[in-house]
The first five atom37 places (N, CA, C, CB, O) and aatype in JSON, in Angstrom:
{
  "aatype": [20, 20, 20, 20, 20, 20, 20, 20, 20, 20, 20, 20, 20, 20, 20, 20, 20, 20, 20, 20, 20, 20, 20, 20, 20, 20, 20, 20, 20, 20, 20, 20, 20, 20, 20, 20, 20, 20, 20, 20, 20, 20, 20, 20, 20, 20, 20, 20, 20, 20, 20, 20, 20, 20, 20, 20, 20, 20, 20, 20, 20, 20, 20, 20, 20, 20, 20, 20, 20, 20, 20, 20, 20, 20, 20, 20, 20, 20, 20, 20, 20, 20, 20, 20, 20, 20, 20, 20, 20, 20, 20, 20, 20, 20, 20, 20, 20, 20, 20, 20, 20, 20, 20],
  "atom_mask": [
    [1, 1, 1, 1, 1],
    [1, 1, 1, 1, 1],
    [1, 1, 1, 1, 1],
    [1, 1, 1, 1, 1],
    [1, 1, 1, 1, 1],
    [1, 1, 1, 1, 1],
    [1, 1, 1, 1, 1],
    [1, 1, 1, 1, 1],
    [1, 1, 1, 1, 1],
    [1, 1, 1, 1, 1],
    [1, 1, 1, 1, 1],
    [1, 1, 1, 1, 1],
    [1, 1, 1, 1, 1],
    [1, 1, 1, 1, 1],
    [1, 1, 1, 1, 1],
    [1, 1, 1, 1, 1],
    [1, 1, 1, 1, 1],
    [1, 1, 1, 1, 1],
    [1, 1, 1, 1, 1],
    [1, 1, 1, 1, 1],
    [1, 1, 1, 1, 1],
    [1, 1, 1, 1, 1],
    [1, 1, 1, 1, 1],
    [1, 1, 1, 1, 1],
    [1, 1, 1, 1, 1],
    [1, 1, 1, 1, 1],
    [1, 1, 1, 1, 1],
    [1, 1, 1, 1, 1],
    [1, 1, 1, 1, 1],
    [1, 1, 1, 1, 1],
    [1, 1, 1, 1, 1],
    [1, 1, 1, 1, 1],
    [1, 1, 1, 1, 1],
    [1, 1, 1, 1, 1],
    [1, 1, 1, 1, 1],
    [1, 1, 1, 1, 1],
    [1, 1, 1, 1, 1],
    [1, 1, 1, 1, 1],
    [1, 1, 1, 1, 1],
    [1, 1, 1, 1, 1],
    [1, 1, 1, 1, 1],
    [1, 1, 1, 1, 1],
    [1, 1, 1, 1, 1],
    [1, 1, 1, 1, 1],
    [1, 1, 1, 1, 1],
    [1, 1, 1, 1, 1],
    [1, 1, 1, 1, 1],
    [1, 1, 1, 1, 1],
    [1, 1, 1, 1, 1],
    [1, 1, 1, 1, 1],
    [1, 1, 1, 1, 1],
    [1, 1, 1, 1, 1],
    [1, 1, 1, 1, 1],
    [1, 1, 1, 1, 1],
    [1, 1, 1, 1, 1],
    [1, 1, 1, 1, 1],
    [1, 1, 1, 1, 1],
    [1, 1, 1, 1, 1],
    [1, 1, 1, 1, 1],
    [1, 1, 1, 1, 1],
    [1, 1, 1, 1, 1],
    [1, 1, 1, 1, 1],
    [1, 1, 1, 1, 1],
    [1, 1, 1, 1, 1],
    [1, 1, 1, 1, 1],
    [1, 1, 1, 1, 1],
    [1, 1, 1, 1, 1],
    [1, 1, 1, 1, 1],
    [1, 1, 1, 1, 1],
    [1, 1, 1, 1, 1],
    [1, 1, 1, 1, 1],
    [1, 1, 1, 1, 1],
    [1, 1, 1, 1, 1],
    [1, 1, 1, 1, 1],
    [1, 1, 1, 1, 1],
    [1, 1, 1, 1, 1],
    [1, 1, 1, 1, 1],
    [1, 1, 1, 1, 1],
    [1, 1, 1, 1, 1],
    [1, 1, 1, 1, 1],
    [1, 1, 1, 1, 1],
    [1, 1, 1, 1, 1],
    [1, 1, 1, 1, 1],
    [1, 1, 1, 1, 1],
    [1, 1, 1, 1, 1],
    [1, 1, 1, 1, 1],
    [1, 1, 1, 1, 1],
    [1, 1, 1, 1, 1],
    [1, 1, 1, 1, 1],
    [1, 1, 1, 1, 1],
    [1, 1, 1, 1, 1],
    [1, 1, 1, 1, 1],
    [1, 1, 1, 1, 1],
    [1, 1, 1, 1, 1],
    [1, 1, 1, 1, 1],
    [1, 1, 1, 1, 1],
    [1, 1, 1, 1, 1],
    [1, 1, 1, 1, 1],
    [1, 1, 1, 1, 1],
    [1, 1, 1, 1, 1],
    [1, 1, 1, 1, 1],
    [1, 1, 1, 1, 1],
    [1, 1, 1, 1, 1]
  ],
  "atom_positions": [
    [[-0.67, -10.05, 8.7], [0.37, -9.25, 9.31], [-0.13, -7.82, 9.37], [1.71, -9.35, 8.53], [-0.56, -7.29, 8.34]],
    [[-0.09, -7.18, 10.53], [-0.47, -5.81, 10.68], [0.79, -4.96, 10.51], [-1.15, -5.57, 12.05], [1.8, -5.2, 11.16]],
    [[0.72, -3.95, 9.64], [1.83, -3.02, 9.42], [1.38, -1.64, 9.9], [2.26, -2.98, 7.91], [0.32, -1.14, 9.53]],
    [[2.23, -1.05, 10.74], [1.89, 0.26, 11.3], [3.09, 1.2, 11.15], [1.48, 0.14, 12.8], [4.24, 0.77, 11.25]],
    [[2.8, 2.48, 10.89], [3.86, 3.44, 10.83], [4.13, 4.09, 12.21], [3.53, 4.49, 9.8], [5.11, 4.82, 12.38]],
    [[3.25, 3.83, 13.15], [3.43, 4.37, 14.5], [4.53, 3.63, 15.2], [2.12, 4.29, 15.31], [4.87, 2.51, 14.82]],
    [[5.11, 4.25, 16.24], [6.22, 3.68, 16.94], [5.84, 2.52, 17.85], [6.9, 4.72, 17.72], [6.71, 1.79, 18.33]],
    [[4.56, 2.36, 18.1], [4.08, 1.29, 18.96], [2.59, 1.06, 18.66], [4.32, 1.63, 20.46], [2.05, 1.57, 17.68]],
    [[1.96, 0.28, 19.53], [0.55, -0.03, 19.41], [-0.13, 0.43, 20.7], [0.31, -1.55, 19.15], [-0.12, -0.28, 21.7]],
    [[-0.73, 1.65, 20.67], [-1.35, 2.18, 21.87], [-2.39, 1.27, 22.5], [-1.98, 3.47, 21.55], [-3.3, 0.77, 21.84]],
    [[-2.22, 1.06, 23.82], [-3.24, 0.28, 24.53], [-3.1, -1.19, 24.39], [-4.56, 0.65, 24.06], [-3.94, -1.92, 24.9]],
    [[-2.03, -1.7, 23.7], [-1.81, -3.14, 23.53], [-0.43, -3.53, 24.06], [-1.95, -3.53, 22.04], [0.56, -2.8, 23.94]],
    [[-0.42, -4.73, 24.66], [0.89, -5.27, 25.07], [1.49, -6.06, 23.97], [0.78, -6.13, 26.32], [0.79, -6.79, 23.27]],
    [[2.8, -5.93, 23.8], [3.49, -6.68, 22.76], [4.95, -6.91, 23.12], [3.38, -5.95, 21.42], [5.55, -6.19, 23.91]],
    [[5.49, -7.93, 22.51], [6.89, -8.27, 22.72], [7.67, -7.8, 21.48], [7.07, -9.83, 22.98], [7.25, -8.09, 20.36]],
    [[8.75, -7.11, 21.67], [9.58, -6.68, 20.55], [10.52, -7.86, 20.16], [10.41, -5.38, 20.93], [11.23, -8.41, 21.01]],
    [[10.51, -8.21, 18.86], [11.27, -9.34, 18.38], [12.54, -8.94, 17.64], [10.43, -10.17, 17.49], [13.49, -9.71, 17.55]],
    [[12.53, -7.68, 17.1], [13.73, -7.2, 16.43], [13.4, -6.51, 15.11], [14.69, -8.34, 16.2], [12.27, -6.51, 14.64]],
    [[14.44, -5.94, 14.54], [14.32, -5.24, 13.25], [14.14, -6.23, 12.13], [15.54, -4.36, 12.98], [14.76, -7.29, 12.12]],
    [[13.28, -5.87, 11.19], [13.11, -6.65, 9.95], [13.17, -5.74, 8.76], [11.77, -7.41, 9.94], [12.84, -4.56, 8.86]],
    [[13.6, -6.26, 7.63], [13.72, -5.44, 6.46], [13.48, -6.27, 5.21], [15.1, -4.77, 6.41], [13.54, -7.5, 5.23]],
    [[13.21, -5.54, 4.14], [13.11, -6.16, 2.82], [13.55, -5.14, 1.78], [11.66, -6.67, 2.52], [13.35, -3.94, 1.94]],
    [[14.16, -5.65, 0.71], [14.56, -4.67, -0.34], [14.53, -5.38, -1.7], [16.01, -4.06, -0.05], [14.47, -6.61, -1.79]],
    [[14.59, -4.56, -2.71], [14.7, -5.05, -4.06], [15.31, -3.9, -4.93], [13.29, -5.54, -4.62], [15.19, -2.72, -4.63]],
    [[15.96, -4.33, -6.0], [16.46, -3.39, -7.0], [15.82, -3.83, -8.33], [18.08, -3.39, -7.07], [15.94, -4.97, -8.76]],
    [[15.15, -2.9, -8.94], [14.46, -3.19, -10.2], [14.75, -2.14, -11.22], [12.97, -3.29, -9.98], [15.16, -1.02, -10.92]],
    [[14.52, -2.54, -12.49], [14.68, -1.62, -13.58], [13.61, -1.84, -14.61], [16.04, -1.75, -14.2], [12.97, -2.89, -14.61]],
    [[13.4, -0.89, -15.48], [12.45, -1.02, -16.6], [13.29, -1.35, -17.84], [11.58, 0.3, -16.8], [14.48, -1.06, -17.94]],
    [[12.57, -1.96, -18.77], [13.31, -2.35, -20.01], [13.58, -1.1, -20.87], [12.47, -3.4, -20.85], [13.0, -0.03, -20.66]],
    [[14.48, -1.27, -21.82], [14.99, -0.15, -22.61], [13.89, 0.67, -23.26], [15.93, -0.65, -23.66], [13.99, 1.9, -23.3]],
    [[12.85, 0.04, -23.78], [11.76, 0.77, -24.43], [11.09, 1.72, -23.48], [10.73, -0.18, -25.0], [10.8, 2.86, -23.85]],
    [[10.83, 1.29, -22.26], [10.23, 2.19, -21.26], [11.14, 3.29, -20.87], [9.84, 1.46, -20.05], [10.68, 4.4, -20.63]],
    [[12.46, 3.02, -20.8], [13.47, 3.98, -20.42], [13.54, 5.08, -21.53], [14.86, 3.27, -20.21], [13.6, 6.26, -21.19]],
    [[13.54, 4.72, -22.76], [13.55, 5.67, -23.88], [12.3, 6.53, -23.84], [13.65, 4.93, -25.23], [12.36, 7.75, -24.02]],
    [[11.15, 5.88, -23.61], [9.86, 6.62, -23.53], [9.86, 7.63, -22.41], [8.7, 5.64, -23.34], [9.36, 8.75, -22.55]],
    [[10.44, 7.21, -21.27], [10.52, 8.14, -20.13], [11.41, 9.32, -20.43], [11.02, 7.42, -18.88], [11.13, 10.45, -20.02]],
    [[12.52, 9.07, -21.16], [13.4, 10.15, -21.53], [12.73, 11.19, -22.42], [14.61, 9.61, -22.21], [12.96, 12.39, -22.27]],
    [[11.9, 10.71, -23.33], [11.17, 11.63, -24.2], [10.1, 12.37, -23.42], [10.53, 10.87, -25.36], [9.83, 13.54, -23.71]],
    [[9.48, 11.71, -22.43], [8.46, 12.36, -21.62], [9.03, 13.52, -20.81], [7.82, 11.36, -20.68], [8.31, 14.47, -20.53]],
    [[10.31, 13.45, -20.44], [10.88, 14.57, -19.68], [10.93, 15.81, -20.47], [12.24, 14.25, -19.2], [11.05, 16.89, -19.9]],
    [[10.84, 15.72, -21.78], [10.86, 16.93, -22.62], [9.58, 17.71, -22.52], [11.12, 16.58, -24.05], [9.6, 18.94, -22.63]],
    [[8.46, 17.03, -22.32], [7.17, 17.73, -22.28], [6.59, 17.76, -20.88], [6.17, 17.06, -23.22], [5.66, 18.53, -20.63]],
    [[7.1, 16.97, -19.96], [6.62, 16.97, -18.58], [5.48, 15.94, -18.42], [6.14, 18.39, -18.16], [4.93, 15.42, -19.39]],
    [[5.17, 15.69, -17.15], [4.11, 14.77, -16.81], [4.65, 13.56, -16.08], [3.38, 14.35, -18.05], [5.85, 13.37, -15.91]],
    [[3.68, 12.75, -15.65], [4.07, 11.55, -14.9], [4.8, 10.54, -15.76], [2.86, 10.91, -14.29], [4.45, 10.34, -16.92]],
    [[5.79, 9.9, -15.21], [6.52, 8.82, -15.87], [5.9, 7.52, -15.4], [8.06, 8.86, -15.55], [6.39, 6.9, -14.46]],
    [[4.82, 7.1, -16.03], [4.01, 6.01, -15.54], [4.8, 4.69, -15.46], [2.8, 5.83, -16.42], [4.53, 3.89, -14.57]],
    [[5.72, 4.47, -16.32], [6.53, 3.25, -16.29], [7.36, 3.18, -14.99], [7.46, 3.19, -17.52], [7.5, 2.12, -14.39]],
    [[7.89, 4.31, -14.58], [8.67, 4.39, -13.35], [7.76, 4.34, -12.14], [9.53, 5.66, -13.32], [8.12, 3.75, -11.12]],
    [[6.58, 4.94, -12.21], [5.63, 4.82, -11.12], [5.24, 3.38, -10.87], [4.4, 5.64, -11.4], [5.18, 2.93, -9.73]],
    [[4.96, 2.66, -11.95], [4.68, 1.2, -11.85], [5.82, 0.41, -11.27], [4.35, 0.64, -13.22], [5.64, -0.46, -10.42]],
    [[7.01, 0.74, -11.76], [8.22, 0.03, -11.3], [8.42, 0.2, -9.76], [9.49, 0.56, -12.08], [8.72, -0.76, -9.05]],
    [[8.25, 1.46, -9.27], [8.46, 1.67, -7.85], [7.32, 1.06, -7.02], [8.59, 3.17, -7.56], [7.55, 0.59, -5.91]],
    [[6.09, 1.06, -7.56], [5.01, 0.42, -6.87], [5.24, -1.09, -6.73], [3.72, 0.7, -7.58], [5.04, -1.68, -5.67]],
    [[5.66, -1.69, -7.85], [5.99, -3.14, -7.79], [7.14, -3.41, -6.85], [6.33, -3.68, -9.19], [7.14, -4.42, -6.15]],
    [[8.14, -2.53, -6.82], [9.27, -2.68, -5.95], [8.84, -2.63, -4.49], [10.3, -1.63, -6.24], [9.31, -3.41, -3.67]],
    [[7.94, -1.7, -4.16], [7.48, -1.6, -2.76], [6.74, -2.85, -2.34], [6.58, -0.37, -2.58], [6.88, -3.3, -1.2]],
    [[5.95, -3.43, -3.23], [5.24, -4.66, -2.95], [6.16, -5.79, -2.71], [4.33, -4.99, -4.06], [5.97, -6.56, -1.76]],
    [[7.19, -5.93, -3.56], [8.17, -7.02, -3.37], [8.95, -6.86, -2.06], [9.16, -7.07, -4.57], [9.11, -7.81, -1.3]],
    [[9.42, -5.65, -1.8], [10.19, -5.37, -0.56], [9.33, -5.59, 0.64], [10.74, -3.92, -0.55], [9.8, -6.18, 1.61]],
    [[8.09, -5.16, 0.63], [7.17, -5.36, 1.76], [6.94, -6.86, 2.01], [5.83, -4.64, 1.49], [6.93, -7.31, 3.16]],
    [[6.75, -7.59, 0.95], [6.55, -9.05, 1.1], [7.73, -9.75, 1.74], [6.28, -9.68, -0.24], [7.56, -10.68, 2.53]],
    [[8.93, -9.29, 1.39], [10.18, -9.84, 1.92], [10.31, -9.49, 3.4], [11.39, -9.32, 1.13], [10.75, -10.32, 4.2]],
    [[9.92, -8.26, 3.76], [9.97, -7.86, 5.18], [8.99, -8.66, 5.98], [9.69, -6.37, 5.34], [9.32, -9.1, 7.08]],
    [[7.78, -8.86, 5.48], [6.78, -9.67, 6.19], [7.24, -11.08, 6.37], [5.47, -9.66, 5.45], [7.03, -11.67, 7.43]],
    [[7.86, -11.65, 5.36], [8.37, -13.03, 5.46], [9.42, -13.12, 6.6], [8.99, -13.48, 4.09], [9.41, -14.07, 7.39]],
    [[10.28, -12.16, 6.66], [11.31, -12.13, 7.7], [10.67, -12.03, 9.08], [12.27, -10.95, 7.49], [11.09, -12.71, 10.01]],
    [[9.64, -11.18, 9.2], [8.93, -11.02, 10.49], [8.2, -12.28, 10.87], [7.93, -9.85, 10.44], [8.2, -12.66, 12.04]],
    [[7.58, -12.93, 9.94], [6.89, -14.2, 10.22], [7.85, -15.27, 10.71], [6.16, -14.69, 8.99], [7.5, -16.09, 11.56]],
    [[9.06, -15.26, 10.16], [10.03, -16.26, 10.59], [10.47, -16.03, 12.03], [11.24, -16.25, 9.66], [11.0, -16.93, 12.67]],
    [[10.25, -14.83, 12.55], [10.55, -14.54, 13.97], [9.34, -14.81, 14.86], [11.0, -13.09, 14.15], [9.45, -14.74, 16.09]],
    [[8.19, -15.12, 14.25], [6.98, -15.35, 15.05], [6.16, -14.09, 15.25], [7.35, -15.92, 16.4], [5.27, -14.08, 16.1]],
    [[6.42, -13.03, 14.5], [5.71, -11.79, 14.67], [4.31, -11.86, 14.05], [6.52, -10.64, 14.06], [4.05, -12.62, 13.11]],
    [[3.42, -11.01, 14.61], [2.07, -10.88, 13.98], [1.81, -9.43, 13.64], [0.93, -11.41, 14.93], [0.71, -9.08, 13.22]],
    [[2.83, -8.57, 13.83], [2.71, -7.15, 13.5], [4.11, -6.55, 13.29], [1.94, -6.39, 14.63], [5.11, -7.09, 13.76]],
    [[4.15, -5.43, 12.59], [5.38, -4.69, 12.36], [5.1, -3.25, 12.61], [5.94, -4.92, 10.95], [4.26, -2.66, 11.93]],
    [[5.81, -2.63, 13.58], [5.59, -1.21, 13.89], [6.77, -0.41, 13.35], [5.42, -0.98, 15.42], [7.81, -0.95, 13.0]],
    [[6.55, 0.91, 13.32], [7.57, 1.87, 12.85], [8.06, 1.52, 11.44], [8.77, 1.89, 13.83], [9.26, 1.58, 11.17]],
    [[7.15, 1.18, 10.54], [7.46, 0.84, 9.14], [7.89, 2.12, 8.41], [6.2, 0.17, 8.42], [7.21, 3.15, 8.46]],
    [[9.01, 2.03, 7.73], [9.55, 3.12, 6.92], [9.98, 2.63, 5.55], [10.74, 3.78, 7.64], [10.42, 1.48, 5.41]],
    [[9.86, 3.46, 4.55], [10.29, 3.12, 3.2], [11.43, 4.1, 2.81], [9.07, 3.19, 2.17], [11.45, 5.25, 3.24]],
    [[12.33, 3.61, 2.0], [13.41, 4.44, 1.49], [13.68, 3.97, 0.06], [14.72, 4.33, 2.4], [13.54, 2.79, -0.25]],
    [[14.06, 4.9, -0.79], [14.45, 4.49, -2.18], [15.71, 5.26, -2.61], [13.26, 4.77, -3.2], [15.99, 6.37, -2.15]],
    [[16.42, 4.65, -3.47], [17.67, 5.28, -3.98], [17.89, 4.83, -5.41], [18.91, 4.9, -3.09], [17.56, 3.7, -5.77]],
    [[18.42, 5.7, -6.22], [18.83, 5.38, -7.56], [20.14, 4.6, -7.52], [18.96, 6.66, -8.41], [21.12, 5.04, -6.91]],
    [[20.13, 3.44, -8.17], [21.33, 2.63, -8.23], [22.12, 2.93, -9.47], [20.99, 1.18, -8.17], [23.35, 2.93, -9.46]],
    [[21.41, 3.17, -10.56], [22.02, 3.54, -11.9], [20.87, 4.07, -12.72], [22.75, 2.28, -12.67], [19.72, 3.98, -12.29]],
    [[21.12, 4.62, -13.87], [20.08, 5.13, -14.74], [19.05, 4.0, -15.0], [20.69, 5.66, -16.08], [19.38, 2.92, -15.48]],
    [[17.78, 4.32, -14.66], [16.75, 3.37, -14.94], [16.57, 2.26, -13.92], [17.01, 2.79, -16.22], [15.72, 1.39, -14.11]],
    [[17.34, 2.26, -12.84], [17.22, 1.27, -11.8], [17.17, 1.9, -10.43], [18.36, 0.3, -11.88], [17.89, 2.86, -10.15]],
    [[16.32, 1.35, -9.58], [16.18, 1.92, -8.22], [16.01, 0.81, -7.24], [14.98, 2.9, -8.13], [15.45, -0.26, -7.5]],
    [[16.57, 1.14, -6.0], [16.38, 0.22, -4.88], [15.29, 0.75, -4.01], [17.67, 0.01, -4.07], [15.22, 1.96, -3.77]],
    [[14.43, -0.13, -3.54], [13.46, 0.2, -2.53], [13.74, -0.65, -1.31], [12.03, -0.02, -3.05], [13.88, -1.87, -1.41]],
    [[13.81, 0.0, -0.15], [14.1, -0.62, 1.09], [12.91, -0.31, 2.06], [15.49, -0.11, 1.64], [12.48, 0.84, 2.14]],
    [[12.41, -1.3, 2.76], [11.41, -1.1, 3.78], [11.92, -1.78, 5.04], [10.02, -1.66, 3.34], [12.51, -2.86, 4.98]],
    [[11.7, -1.15, 6.18], [12.16, -1.72, 7.45], [11.21, -1.33, 8.58], [13.6, -1.25, 7.77], [10.48, -0.34, 8.49]],
    [[11.24, -2.1, 9.63], [10.42, -1.84, 10.81], [10.84, -2.75, 11.95], [8.94, -2.04, 10.49], [11.84, -3.47, 11.89]],
    [[10.03, -2.69, 12.99], [10.27, -3.5, 14.18], [9.22, -4.61, 14.25], [10.24, -2.63, 15.46], [8.03, -4.31, 14.36]],
    [[9.63, -5.85, 14.21], [8.71, -6.99, 14.34], [8.3, -7.12, 15.76], [9.35, -8.29, 13.86], [9.15, -7.07, 16.65]],
    [[6.99, -7.29, 16.03], [6.48, -7.5, 17.37], [5.45, -8.61, 17.4], [5.88, -6.23, 17.91], [4.86, -8.93, 16.37]],
    [[5.24, -9.17, 18.55], [4.22, -10.17, 18.77], [3.19, -9.57, 19.72], [4.83, -11.49, 19.34], [3.45, -9.4, 20.91]],
    [[2.04, -9.27, 19.2], [0.97, -8.69, 20.04], [0.36, -9.79, 20.89], [-0.14, -7.98, 19.16], [0.05, -10.88, 20.4]],
    [[0.2, -9.5, 22.16], [-0.36, -10.51, 23.12], [-1.86, -10.43, 23.15], [0.2, -10.3, 24.55], [-2.5, -11.19, 23.87]]
  ]
}
């Protein structure tokens, strides 16, 4: 599956199949949450949360690809990511785009 952030595929013909999306809500365990709280006192990267969001993006992207494949797509254009805090220590990652079939 080809994923593009551009609005289309220059120089290629394709059929638009529709919007596709994937999302997930994940959290870290209490130990990581306490460690992150302490880290905010001294500053620096919160590696546990960086890992959590990276894993979330991978899961959400895989779900979007699965939805696109079910439509017969071989590419997704205009891919965008969004994230939001759901509660302390938990975040939602949403990815969406337009499924297309490149001819």
